[in-house]
Each structure stands twice: as structure tokens, then as C-alpha cells.
C-alpha positions in Angstrom: -9.0 -11.5 -15.3 -6.0 -12.0 -17.6 -5.9 -8.7 -19.5 -2.8 -6.7 -18.5 -1.0 -3.5 -19.3 0.5 -3.5 -22.8 4.2 -3.1 -23.0 6.3 -1.2 -20.5 4.1 1.8 -20.8 1.5 2.6 -23.5 1.1 6.2 -22.5 2.9 8.7 -24.7 6.3 9.7 -23.3 6.5 13.4 -22.7 9.2 13.8 -25.3 7.0 12.4 -28.0 4.1 14.3 -26.7 5.6 17.7 -27.5 4.1 17.3 -31.0 0.6 18.9 -31.1 -2.4 16.5 -31.0 -5.6 17.1 -33.0 -8.5 17.9 -30.6 -12.1 17.3 -31.1 -15.2 16.2 -29.1 -16.8 17.5 -26.0 -17.7 16.5 -22.5 -21.2 15.5 -21.8 -21.1 17.7 -18.7 -20.8 20.9 -20.6 -22.7 22.8 -23.3 -21.4 22.4 -26.8 -20.3 25.4 -29.0 -20.8 25.5 -32.8 -17.1 24.9 -33.3 -17.2 21.5 -31.5 -15.7 22.9 -28.3 -17.4 22.8 -24.9 -18.3 25.7 -22.7 -17.9 25.5 -18.9 -18.4 27.9 -16.0 -15.2 28.6 -14.2 -14.9 28.5 -10.4 -14.9 32.4 -10.4 -18.2 32.5 -12.3 -17.1 33.2 -15.8 -17.4 31.0 -18.9 -14.6 29.6 -21.1 -14.5 27.0 -23.8 -12.2 24.0 -24.1 -11.6 21.0 -26.4 -10.8 17.4 -25.6 -8.0 15.6 -27.3 -9.3 12.4 -28.9 -6.1 11.4 -30.7 -4.3 9.6 -27.9 -3.0 6.1 -27.2 -4.9 4.4 -24.4 -2.6 3.8 -21.4 -4.3 0.4 -20.8 -5.5 -2.2 -23.2 -9.2 -1.9 -22.6 -10.5 -4.0 -25.5 -11.5 -7.0 -23.4 -11.6 -6.0 -19.7 -15.3 -7.0 -19.0 -17.1 -10.2 -20.0 -20.8 -10.2 -20.9 -21.6 -11.8 -17.5 -19.5 -9.1 -15.7 -21.7 -6.4 -17.3 -25.1 -8.2 -16.8 -26.8 -6.6 -13.8 -29.3 -9.4 -13.2 -28.4 -13.0 -12.4 -30.0 -15.9 -14.2 -31.8 -17.5 -11.3 -33.7 -20.1 -13.3 -31.6 -22.9 -11.7 -30.5 -21.0 -8.6 -30.4 -22.4 -5.0 -32.2 -20.2 -2.4 -30.5 -20.0 0.9 -32.1 -18.4 4.0 -29.2 -17.4 6.3 -29.2 -18.3 10.0 -27.5 -16.5 12.9 -24.4 -18.3 14.3 -24.3 -20.6 11.3 -21.7 -20.3 8.4 -22.6 -21.3 4.9 -20.1 -23.1 2.7 -20.6 -23.2 -1.1 -18.5 -25.9 -2.7 -20.1 -26.2 -6.2 -20.4 -23.8 -9.2 -23.8 -22.2 -9.5 -26.0 -19.3 -8.6 -27.1 -18.8 -5.0 -29.8 -16.4 -3.8 -29.2 -15.3 -0.2 -31.7 -13.6 2.2 -32.0 -13.0 5.9 -31.1 -10.7 8.8 -28.5 -12.5 10.8 -25.5 -12.1 13.2 -22.2 -14.0 13.1 -22.7 -15.7 9.8 -20.0 -16.0 7.1 -20.7 -17.1 3.5 -17.7 -19.2 2.5 -17.0 -19.9 -1.2 -14.5 -22.9 -1.6 -14.7 -24.5 -5.0 -12.3 -25.8 -7.6 -10.3 -23.2 -9.6 -12.5 -23.7 -12.7 -15.8 -22.9 -11.0 -17.8 -19.6 -11.2 -20.0 -18.8 -8.3 -22.7 -16.0 -8.2 -24.0 -14.8 -4.8 -27.2 -12.9 -5.3 -28.0 -10.6 -2.3 -31.7 -10.3 -2.0 -32.2 -8.2 1.1 -29.3 -9.5 3.3 -28.1 -8.1 6.6 -25.1 -9.6 8.3 -23.4 -8.3 11.4 -20.3 -10.1 12.6 -18.1 -9.7 15.6 -14.7 -10.5 13.9 -15.1 -12.4 10.6 -16.0 -11.3 7.1 -19.5 -11.6 5.7 -18.2 -13.2 2.6 -14.9 -15.1 2.2 -13.8 -16.5 -1.2 -11.2 -19.2 -0.5 -11.1 -20.7 -4.0 -13.0 -20.2 -7.3 -12.3 -19.1 -10.8 -14.5 -16.0 -10.2 -17.0 -15.0 -7.7 -19.9 -12.6 -8.5 -21.6 -10.6 -5.7 -24.8 -9.3 -7.3 -27.5 -7.2 -5.6 -31.1 -7.4 -6.6 -33.2 -4.3 -6.4 -32.8 -4.4 -2.6 -31.0 -2.9 0.4 -28.1 -5.1 1.8 -25.9 -4.3 4.8 -22.7 -5.9 6.0 -21.0 -4.9 9.3 -18.0 -6.2 11.2 -17.8 -4.5 14.6 -14.5 -6.0 16.1 -11.0 -6.9 15.0 -10.7 -9.4 12.2 -9.4 -12.9 13.1 -8.2 -15.7 10.9 -11.0 -17.2 8.8 -10.7 -20.5 6.8 -6.9 -20.3 7.3 -6.8 -16.8 5.8 -5.5 -13.6 7.4 -8.7 -11.7 6.4 -8.9 -7.9 6.7 -12.2 -7.0 5.0 -15.9 -7.5 5.2 -15.8 -9.1 1.7 -12.5 -10.9 1.2 -11.6 -12.9 -1.9 -8.4 -14.8 -2.8 -9.5 -14.9 -6.5 -11.3 -12.7 -9.1 -14.2 -10.8 -7.6 -17.0 -9.0 -9.5 -19.5 -6.7 -7.9 -22.6 -5.7 -9.8 -26.4 -5.5 -9.7 -29.3 -3.1 -9.3 -29.4 -2.7 -5.6 -27.4 -1.2 -2.7 -24.6 -2.7 -0.6 -23.8 -0.9 2.7 -20.6 -1.8 4.5 -19.3 -0.8 7.9 -15.8 -2.1 8.8 -13.2 -1.8 11.4 -10.6 -2.4 8.7 -11.1 -2.7 4.9 -14.5 -2.9 3.2 -13.6 -5.1 0.2 -10.3 -6.9 -0.5 -9.5 -8.9 -3.6 -6.2 -10.7 -3.9 -6.6 -11.0 -7.7 -8.7 -8.7 -9.9 -11.7 -6.7 -8.7 -14.3 -5.6 -11.2 -17.3 -3.3 -10.4 -19.9 -2.8 -13.2 -23.0 -1.6 -11.4 -24.8 -1.1 -8.1 -24.7 1.4 -5.2 -21.9 1.1 -2.6 -22.1 3.0 0.7 -18.9 2.3 2.8 -17.7 3.6 6.1 -14.4 2.0 7.2 -11.1 2.7 9.0 -9.1 0.9 6.4 -9.4 0.9 2.6 -12.7 1.0 0.8 -11.7 -1.2 -2.2 -8.3 -3.0 -2.3 -7.0 -5.3 -5.0 -3.7 -6.9 -5.8 -3.8 -7.1 -9.6 -6.3 -4.5 -10.7 -9.5 -2.5 -10.0 -11.7 -2.2 -13.1 -14.8 0.0 -12.9 -17.3 0.2 -15.7 -20.1 1.8 -13.7 -21.7 2.2 -10.3 -22.4 4.7 -7.5 -19.8 5.0 -4.8 -20.1 6.8 -1.5 -17.0 6.1 0.4 -15.8 7.5 3.8 -12.5 6.1 5.0 -9.6 6.8 7.3 -7.3 5.4 4.6 -7.6 5.1 0.7 -10.9 4.8 -1.0 -9.5 2.7 -3.9 -6.1 1.1 -3.6 -4.4 -1.3 -6.0 -0.9 -2.7 -5.4 1.0 -5.8 -6.3 4.3 -6.4 -4.5 5.3 -9.3 -6.8 4.8 -7.7 -10.2 5.3 -4.0 -10.8 3.2 -4.2 -14.0 0.1 -5.0 -12.0 -1.7 -3.1 -9.3 -3.5 -0.7 -11.7 -6.9 1.1 -11.8 -9.2 1.7 -14.8 -12.5 3.7 -14.6 -14.8 4.0 -17.6 -17.8 5.6 -15.8 -19.6 6.0 -12.5 -20.5 8.4 -9.8 -18.0 8.9 -7.0 -18.4 10.7 -3.7 -15.1 10.0 -2.0 -14.0 11.3 1.5 -10.5 9.8 2.3 -8.0 10.8 5.0 -5.3 9.5 2.7 -5.7 9.0 -1.1 -9.0 8.7 -3.0 -7.5 6.7 -5.9 -4.1 5.1 -5.3 -2.2 2.8 -7.6 1.4 1.7 -7.5 1.5 1.3 -11.3 -1.1 3.1 -13.5 -4.4 4.8 -13.4 -6.6 5.5 -16.5 -9.8 7.4 -16.2 -12.1 7.7 -19.3 -15.2 9.0 -17.7 -17.3 9.4 -14.5 -18.3 12.1 -12.1 -16.0 12.6 -9.1 -16.5 14.6 -5.9 -13.3 14.1 -3.9 -12.2 15.3 -0.5 -8.8 13.8 0.4 -5.3 14.2 1.5 -4.3 13.4 -2.1 -6.9 12.8 -4.7 -5.3 10.6 -7.4 -1.8 9.0 -7.2 0.1 6.5 -9.3 3.4 6.1 -11.1 1.7 7.1 -14.4 -1.8 8.7 -14.8 -3.9 9.3 -17.9 -7.2 11.3 -17.7 -9.2 11.2 -20.9 -12.6 12.3 -19.6 -14.8 12.7 -16.6 -15.8 15.6 -14.4 -13.8 16.2 -11.2 -14.3 18.4 -8.2 -11.3 18.0 -5.9 -10.4 19.4 -2.5 -7.0 18.2 -1.4 -5.0 19.0 1.7 -1.8 18.0 -0.1 -1.3 17.3 -3.9 -4.4 16.6 -5.9 -3.0 14.7 -8.9 0.4 13.1 -8.1 2.7 10.9 -10.2 5.3 9.4 -8.0 7.4 6.3 -8.9 6.2 3.4 -6.8 6.6 1.0 -9.7 9.9 0.6 -11.6 8.1 -0.8 -14.6 6.6 2.5 -15.8 7.6 6.0 -16.6 6.5 8.7 -14.1 4.0 11.0 -15.8 0.7 12.8 -15.8 -1.2 13.0 -19.1 -4.5 14.9 -19.4 -6.4 14.6 -22.7 -9.9 15.6 -21.6 -12.5 16.1 -19.0 -13.3 18.9 -16.6 -11.0 19.1 -13.5 -11.7 21.7 -10.8 -9.2 21.6 -7.9 -8.8 23.5 -4.6 -5.6 22.8 -2.8 -4.6 23.4 0.8 -1.9 25.9 1.8 1.7 24.9 2.4 4.2 22.9 0.4 1.4 21.5 -1.8 0.7 21.3 -5.6 -2.4 20.8 -7.7 -0.6 18.6 -10.3 2.7 17.1 -9.1 4.9 14.8 -11.1 8.3 13.3 -10.2 8.6 13.0 -14.0 6.7 14.6 -16.8 3.4 16.4 -17.3 1.5 16.8 -20.6 -1.8 18.5 -21.1 -3.3 17.8 -24.6 -6.9 18.8 -23.9 -9.7 19.3 -21.4 -10.4 21.9 -18.8 -8.3 22.4 -15.7 -9.3 25.0 -13.1 -6.8 25.3 -10.2 -7.0 27.3 -6.9 -3.7 26.7 -5.2 -0.5 28.2 -3.9 1.4 26.0 -6.5 -0.4 24.8 -9.6 2.2 22.6 -11.2 5.4 20.9 -10.0 7.5 18.5 -12.1 11.0 17.1 -12.2 11.0 16.3 -15.9 9.3 18.1 -18.9 6.0 20.0 -19.1 4.1 20.3 -22.4 0.9 22.2 -23.0 -0.6 21.2 -26.3 -4.3 22.0 -25.9 -7.2 22.5 -23.6 -7.8 25.3 -21.2 -5.9 25.9 -17.9 -7.0 28.5 -15.3 -4.9 29.2 -12.3 -6.3 31.2 -9.5 -8.9 32.8 -11.8 -6.5 33.7 -14.6 -6.4 31.7 -17.9 -2.8 30.9 -18.9 -1.2 29.8 -22.1 1.7 27.7 -20.7 2.4 25.5 -17.8 4.3 27.6 -15.3 7.7 26.7 -13.9 7.6 24.9 -10.5 7.8 27.2 -7.5 10.8 26.9 -5.3 9.9 26.2 -1.7 12.4 25.7 1.1 15.2 25.6 -1.5 13.7 22.9 -3.7 10.6 22.2 -5.7 7.4 21.0 -4.0 7.5 17.5 -5.6 6.3 14.8 -3.3 9.2 12.3 -3.4 
């Protein structure tokens, strides 16, 4: 995956965003009013209308994120090789092609080790793998590896501590050094004593059902996590989705176009060290913090968030981007725990151009820069407001998470 962020930051700076935006359109999760706005029930049981802003500049260049093969949910198996897995026996794939896997086994690792120009597609057709201390799948080398589920149930488990596999310091049930694509029409269940899926390059998910229970991260990638669709049920002691690149501050971003997300994370549900853009999807999040990045842009989607700390947090973990939260659309309902916590917290700026935001919290907004309210509907503790309030002072300073 070679598509990257455009420029230093494509999101509007908050100074430029003080000009009003035109607002139109509506969320598919709400009823439409005759004037083009949407009507939604508030957390207190009433009804209000809101509009989405559609006149915004996309934070990421999303014109060519997914190839046709990425988006295809069924593999072409006309020339595929069928492999019946065996317990205690690893499988090494060294040639480009499509491989249909089946079997209920223990201590078996599927190793992909091809040249850098080869694409490999692993088709899971009712596979169950339980390993003591090694991944179920390791991609040592490839141009791209697809893991595609048929209309079937597939289960991977690692029950002990991960050890070195194929010379790699692996930490996940599916571990890839190169680009990884997850798709298909079936279900993949993963139980892990560390991470569920780690990709050291780009990770794309375009379909399928993913039920993960892990002590580490659910999905982790170095360069990017790109989601076009899928159903995600993640329970983790860490982050559900985490993207971070220690060598290039412009990388380590997350893009979500659609999908269904049930995320229970003891740390962050969505965490990026650079940028997060969400254009759609339905999210039910219970976490310490729900969404965190240096810069965040929410253009659509429906969110129900319960956070013990900040729900939406812009904090500068990348020096390549401005620190900001921009909300153009969607429906966001947040309930925040007591204490020095905030619903929307930015170490820089906040701009709300559209959408619906319903906050139940001790502190609704905290920011160190500028706050601009240009459109949409904001409700704080049951009361509709017409401005973003000043940050509360707690302990002699604002509640910003620095």
C-alpha cells in the first residue's frame, strides 16, 4: 500500500475553519426532515434535528486506498492449491498463488516466504489452529498477503508466550512483515496472550467477522490501518486498533469508511500516533479513551461511547501534523466518567461544522488552542448549547491530557 497522507496536514486548520461551512445531507441512522436535516432522539428522550457538513477537505487522500482484489470477498480458486493442515507440522508457502486451507490442528504455523513481488492468498475454509507459543500465520516476505474467509467459522488460538518464529520476534496470532489484507464472508475468532493481528506495513480490512479476545492489541500496524467494511467484536486489555510508525511521523494512521464495531478496550479503542479519519460505521465503544490521535476528523458514523477518561482526544504524538479535532457529521453520544476527564479534549484546536454531539460529562470540551462551532447540534448534560464552552479549570489548570 503506497497511498499516504497528502501534505503536512490536509485537515482545515482551525483558524481557517472559523468561516462557516455549507451544510447538507443526513445520516442514514436518523430520520430525514423535509428541510434536509436529520432528526435524532437525544439521550434524555427528546428529539432534535441536525445537519451534516459536506463541504470539507478530506484529511486523507482516499481516492485509491483499496484495489479491486482487496474489495473482492471471494477468492478465485479455479487454480488454487488445497492444503489439509496437520498437527505438529508447519506449512511453508514459497510461491505466489491461492491456497485453500482446512483442518482442526494443534501446533501448526502457516509460513508465507516468497519474493517481494508475489501476492499470496490464504483462504480459510473451516480452519482451527491452537498453538502453544507461535503464530497461526507468519508472513516473512511477500508483496501482499490476503487472508480470506469462506462462509465458514475459523478459530486461531495461542495459549502461551510467543517465541521467535522464522527469525522474527513475533507478538501476534497473525503476524506479517509486509502488507496484509483481511476479507471474506466468514468468521475469524482469535484468542491471544498478546496481540491478535500485527502488520509491520499496511493492514487493510474490507469484509468478514472478527471476534478477538486478547491481552495485547486487537489490530496493530506500523504504516496504516484501512477499513472499508467488516464486523468487529474486540475485547482487549490494551488498544483495540493501534497504528504507529516510529520512523516516519506521517505514517501510522487509521481510516474507516464503514463497518460495525463493538469495542471493549482497557486502554484506547482507536489509537493513532498521526491521524484518524472516520467517514462511516456504527461504533459501540467502552474504553479508557475511545479515539486518540494527533489529528482527528469525523465526517460520519454513529457512535455510542462510554469512556473512563477522555472520549475523543487529540494529543501530539506526531510532530508532522497539527493537533486538532474536526467534526463534520455523524451522531456521537458520549458518557464520560467522573474526575479530571473530558468528552472532547484537544491539546490544540476543536472545530464542529456539523453532526450531532450528545455529551454527558463533568467537562464537555477542553482545548489549548481555538474552538469554533460552525454548525451541527451539541447537547451537554441534556441542554442544547449554541457555543463550545470554555474549558473548566481543574486543579489550577485545564483538564487537557498532555
